[in-house]
C-alpha positions in Angstrom: 292.1 67.0 215.8 289.3 66.9 213.7 287.7 70.0 212.2 284.0 70.8 213.2 280.9 71.5 211.5 281.5 75.0 211.3 277.6 75.5 210.8 276.8 74.8 214.2 279.3 77.6 215.0 276.5 79.8 213.3 273.8 79.1 215.8 273.1 81.0 218.8 274.6 79.9 221.9 271.1 78.5 223.5 268.1 76.5 222.4 265.1 78.9 223.3 263.5 76.8 225.9 267.0 76.1 227.5 267.7 79.9 228.0 264.0 79.9 229.5 264.8 77.0 231.7 268.2 78.6 232.8 266.2 81.9 233.6 263.7 79.8 235.7 266.4 78.0 237.6 267.9 81.3 238.4 264.7 82.5 239.9 263.6 79.7 241.5 267.3 79.6 243.0 267.0 83.2 244.6 263.5 82.8 245.5 262.9 79.2 246.8 259.5 80.4 248.5 257.9 81.4 245.3 255.8 78.9 243.8 256.5 79.3 239.8 253.2 78.6 237.5 254.6 77.9 233.6 252.5 78.9 230.8 255.7 78.5 229.0 257.1 75.2 227.3 254.3 73.1 225.8 254.1 70.0 228.2 251.2 68.7 229.6 250.0 68.4 233.0 247.2 65.7 233.0 247.9 62.1 233.7 247.8 59.2 231.4 244.5 57.9 230.8 243.2 54.5 231.9 243.4 52.7 228.8 247.0 54.0 228.0 248.3 52.8 231.6 246.2 49.4 231.3 247.9 48.8 227.7 251.3 49.6 229.4 250.9 47.5 231.8 250.0 44.7 229.8 252.8 45.1 227.5 255.5 45.5 230.6 254.1 42.1 231.7 254.7 40.5 228.1 258.5 41.5 228.3 258.6 39.6 231.2 257.9 36.2 229.9 259.8 34.5 226.8 257.1 33.5 225.1 255.5 37.3 224.4 259.5 39.1 224.8 260.1 41.6 222.0 263.1 42.8 221.3 264.1 45.1 218.3 261.2 45.7 216.1 260.4 46.9 212.9 261.7 50.4 211.7 258.9 51.4 210.5 256.7 50.2 213.9 254.5 47.4 214.4 251.8 46.8 212.1 248.9 46.7 215.1 249.8 51.0 215.7 250.2 51.8 211.9 246.9 49.9 211.0 245.1 51.9 213.9 246.6 55.0 212.9 245.5 54.7 209.3 241.8 54.1 210.2 241.5 56.5 212.8 243.7 59.4 211.5 243.2 59.2 207.7 240.8 56.5 206.4 237.9 57.5 208.6 238.2 61.3 207.0 238.3 59.7 203.3 242.2 59.9 202.9 243.6 57.0 200.9 247.0 56.1 202.5 248.8 52.7 203.4 250.2 51.6 206.4 253.5 51.5 205.2 253.6 55.3 204.5 253.2 55.4 208.4 256.5 55.6 210.1 256.3 55.5 214.0 258.8 57.5 216.0 259.6 58.5 219.4 258.8 62.3 218.7 257.6 64.7 216.1 261.0 67.0 216.7 263.0 64.3 216.0 261.7 63.9 212.8 260.8 67.3 211.7 264.6 67.9 212.7 265.6 64.9 211.0 263.4 65.3 207.9 265.8 67.9 206.2 268.5 65.4 205.8 266.9 64.3 202.7 267.2 67.4 200.5 270.6 68.8 199.5 272.2 71.8 201.2 271.8 74.2 198.1 267.7 73.7 198.6 266.1 76.6 199.4 264.1 76.8 202.2 261.0 78.6 203.3 259.4 79.4 206.8 256.8 81.0 208.6 258.0 83.6 211.0 257.2 83.0 213.7 258.4 79.8 213.6 259.0 76.5 215.9 263.0 76.8 216.3 263.5 73.2 215.2 262.6 74.3 211.5 265.1 76.7 211.4 267.7 75.4 213.6 268.0 72.0 212.2 268.5 73.3 208.7 271.4 75.7 210.0 273.3 72.9 211.4 273.2 71.2 207.8 274.5 74.4 206.5 271.9 75.1 204.3 270.4 78.5 206.0 273.5 81.3 204.9 274.3 83.8 207.4 272.7 84.7 210.6 272.5 88.6 210.1 269.9 90.8 212.8 267.8 88.2 213.7 267.7 86.2 210.1 269.4 84.0 207.7 270.6 85.2 204.5 269.6 82.2 202.3 265.9 81.3 204.1 263.0 82.6 202.4 261.0 84.3 205.7 257.0 84.2 205.1 255.6 86.8 207.9 252.7 85.9 210.1 251.5 89.2 211.4 248.1 90.7 212.7 247.8 92.4 209.7 247.3 89.5 207.5 245.5 87.8 210.2 249.0 85.0 210.8 248.4 83.4 207.3 251.3 83.5 205.4 251.4 85.0 201.6 253.0 82.3 199.1 256.5 83.3 198.6 257.9 85.7 196.0 260.7 84.0 195.3 260.4 79.6 194.7 261.5 77.6 197.4 262.6 74.0 197.5 260.8 73.2 200.7 258.3 74.9 202.6 257.6 74.1 206.2 254.0 74.8 207.4 252.6 74.1 210.8 248.3 74.2 211.4 246.9 74.8 214.3 250.4 76.8 214.4 252.9 76.7 216.9 253.4 79.7 218.4 250.3 81.8 217.2 247.5 79.4 217.4 246.0 80.0 214.2 244.7 77.7 211.9 245.1 77.4 208.2 241.9 77.2 205.8 240.7 74.8 204.0 241.2 77.3 201.1 244.6 78.2 202.4 246.0 74.8 202.3 244.5 74.2 198.9 246.4 77.3 197.9 249.8 75.9 198.9 249.2 72.4 197.7 248.5 73.9 194.4 251.4 76.2 194.8 253.8 73.2 195.6 252.5 71.3 192.3 253.5 74.2 190.0 256.5 74.7 191.3 258.0 71.5 192.3 258.3 72.1 195.9 257.8 70.3 198.9 255.4 71.0 201.8 256.5 69.5 205.5 253.6 69.9 207.3 253.3 69.8 211.0 250.3 68.4 212.2 251.2 67.9 215.8 248.4 69.8 217.5 245.7 68.8 215.0 243.9 67.6 218.0 242.5 70.3 219.1 240.6 71.2 215.6 237.1 71.8 217.0 235.4 72.5 213.8 234.6 69.8 211.5 234.6 71.1 208.2 238.1 72.0 209.0 241.2 70.1 207.7 243.1 68.0 210.1 245.3 66.2 207.8 247.4 68.1 204.7 246.1 65.0 202.9 242.2 65.9 202.9 243.4 68.4 200.2 243.4 67.0 196.4 246.9 66.3 195.1 248.6 66.7 198.5 250.2 63.3 198.4 252.2 63.9 195.7 253.8 67.1 197.2 253.6 66.8 201.1 254.9 65.1 204.2 253.2 64.9 207.7 254.2 65.3 211.1 252.1 63.9 214.2 252.7 63.2 217.5 250.8 61.9 220.7 252.8 64.4 223.1 249.5 66.7 223.3 247.2 64.3 221.8 247.3 61.8 224.2 249.9 63.5 226.9 252.8 61.1 225.6 255.2 64.0 226.2 257.2 61.7 228.8 256.4 58.6 227.1 257.7 59.5 223.2 255.8 58.4 220.4 255.0 59.9 217.1 254.2 59.0 213.4 255.0 60.6 209.9 253.7 60.0 206.9 255.7 60.0 203.7 253.7 59.4 200.6 255.2 56.8 198.0 254.0 59.2 195.4 256.8 61.9 196.6 260.1 61.8 194.3 262.8 63.8 194.2 265.6 64.6 191.8 268.9 63.5 192.1 272.2 65.5 190.9 272.3 63.0 187.6 268.7 63.9 187.1 267.2 60.5 188.6 263.9 60.7 190.2 264.5 58.9 193.7 261.4 57.9 196.3 261.4 60.0 199.3 259.4 57.3 200.9 262.5 54.9 200.5 264.8 57.0 201.5 263.2 57.9 204.5 262.7 54.1 205.2 266.8 53.7 204.0 267.4 56.7 206.7 265.5 55.0 209.6 266.6 51.4 209.2 270.0 52.9 209.8 269.6 55.5 212.4 267.1 54.6 214.5 265.9 51.9 216.6 262.7 52.1 216.5 260.0 53.4 219.6 259.7 50.9 222.5 256.9 48.0 221.8 255.5 48.8 225.2 255.2 52.3 224.4 253.5 51.3 220.8 251.0 48.9 223.1 250.3 52.5 225.0 249.8 54.2 221.7 247.7 51.9 220.2 245.3 52.2 223.3 244.7 55.7 222.4 242.8 54.3 219.2 240.5 52.5 221.0 236.9 53.5 221.9 237.5 53.7 226.1 240.8 55.7 224.9 239.1 58.1 222.9 236.8 58.9 225.4 239.0 59.2 228.4 241.4 61.5 226.1 238.3 63.7 224.7 237.8 64.4 228.1 241.4 65.6 229.3 241.4 67.6 225.7 238.4 69.6 226.9 240.3 70.4 230.0 243.1 72.2 227.8 240.4 73.8 225.9 238.5 75.3 228.5 242.1 76.5 229.9 242.7 78.3 226.7 239.3 79.7 226.7 239.5 81.2 229.9 242.7 82.9 229.2 241.4 84.0 225.9 238.2 85.6 228.3 240.8 86.8 230.7 243.1 88.7 228.7 240.5 90.1 227.2 239.1 91.6 230.3 242.1 92.9 230.9 242.6 94.9 227.8 245.5 92.6 226.1 245.3 91.8 222.4 245.5 87.7 222.1 245.3 85.8 219.5 244.8 81.7 218.7 243.6 79.7 221.8 240.3 78.4 219.6 241.4 75.6 218.1 245.2 75.1 219.7 246.4 75.3 222.8 248.3 78.3 222.4 247.4 81.9 223.2 249.7 84.4 221.1 249.6 87.8 223.4 250.5 91.0 222.2 252.9 92.3 225.1 251.6 95.6 226.6 252.8 99.3 226.3 255.7 98.1 223.3 257.8 96.0 225.4 260.2 93.5 224.0 259.5 89.9 224.2 262.1 89.1 226.8 261.4 92.7 228.9 257.6 91.3 229.2 259.0 87.5 230.0 261.5 88.7 233.0 258.4 91.1 234.2 256.1 88.3 234.5 258.9 85.9 236.1 260.4 88.5 238.4 257.3 89.9 239.8 254.4 87.3 239.1 256.3 83.9 239.1 254.8 82.9 235.8 256.0 81.5 232.9 255.5 82.5 229.0 257.5 82.0 226.2 259.3 84.8 224.6 258.1 85.7 221.3 261.4 86.8 219.7 262.7 83.3 220.2 260.3 82.2 217.2 261.8 84.8 215.1 261.5 88.6 214.3 257.8 88.6 213.7 257.5 87.3 217.0 258.9 90.6 218.9 256.5 92.1 220.6 254.4 89.1 221.6 254.4 85.8 224.1 253.0 82.4 223.9 251.2 81.0 226.6 250.0 77.6 226.8 246.6 76.0 227.8 248.5 73.0 229.2 249.0 73.5 233.0 246.0 72.8 235.7 242.9 74.8 235.3 243.4 75.9 239.1 247.1 76.8 237.9 245.8 78.2 235.1 243.1 80.7 236.8 245.6 81.8 239.4 248.1 82.9 236.7 245.7 84.7 235.2 245.0 86.6 238.4 248.5 87.1 239.1 248.9 88.8 235.9 246.0 90.8 236.5 247.4 92.1 239.8 250.8 93.1 237.9 248.8 95.2 235.0 
């Protein structure tokens, strides 16, 4: 019998959202007549826009004819999609990148979870706290985190994000090798300013550290002066990797398409001192372990960046922005402290009366049939908060707020 990767034995028995789903299923089974409204997991509610559907149908038709059929695609993604991304997301904002620095994938979660494979098991990781669980768990699976005790891993450098520091992490007191940043942030819904990002890029350059920058929610940034990419900061292409997704931008949670930018300037040191290209390493990894996002999905993604696609998606995003505004307004009228929700689809709610986050989750589920996400699942600094998403319909969002008001 083979031995197992013992790092897996150190993980909690259930992923955060799997545990939420288990509790919701149990409640639904016991209360089949109750209508459950989810403000928990960040899944979208609005359908794909017409431009995307049209492109998807056209591409599906192409697959039915021998002269236009496509088999295996290029590992980095088709040039038509990489070029569209390059022009719309980067060159339009004055960012100088090459198309082959963009890697198309089936999701930012996959890329964020897999990218840690590029680093040695002795690499020191720094994480904001609270944090998206995939950053932590993927490193723990590689045996990089040490021992788990009292809600923290012994080898992780935690950077608390609290109301007291405006949910903006301080620079590490001890040098890490890899730093995970997410802006707009999941779960707090807050945004790092240009000044803050400049400070992080400068720190990474001075300390030979890498920034893994999750920009999955950049489409919600409404301030034109606010950076939507780490590469808007001078020198970032020497120290940063950026992860982006169409899940929230274009409602692709059921379609699966994302992209990661790995600049060619990024170099990492091998055991023998040789400097290796992180770009080439990621290309090698993807070529070996990944067969690419489907052609029809990439054609649908290309339509996202068309004029019609952009206009239609802007309408959908404004629905979610309106939900977030209504949530902030409603929670404020209830006398509750809430953060985020301005440049983000997430509202970070402080639990009333000093309740734990799981107790408040159960209170909402059992008494209002409303689902949120317990902050404790995002880390120790998330205790005493819950995350609510603006991705439900406007009608359900208002209904959930009314239930919460009646309960409290």
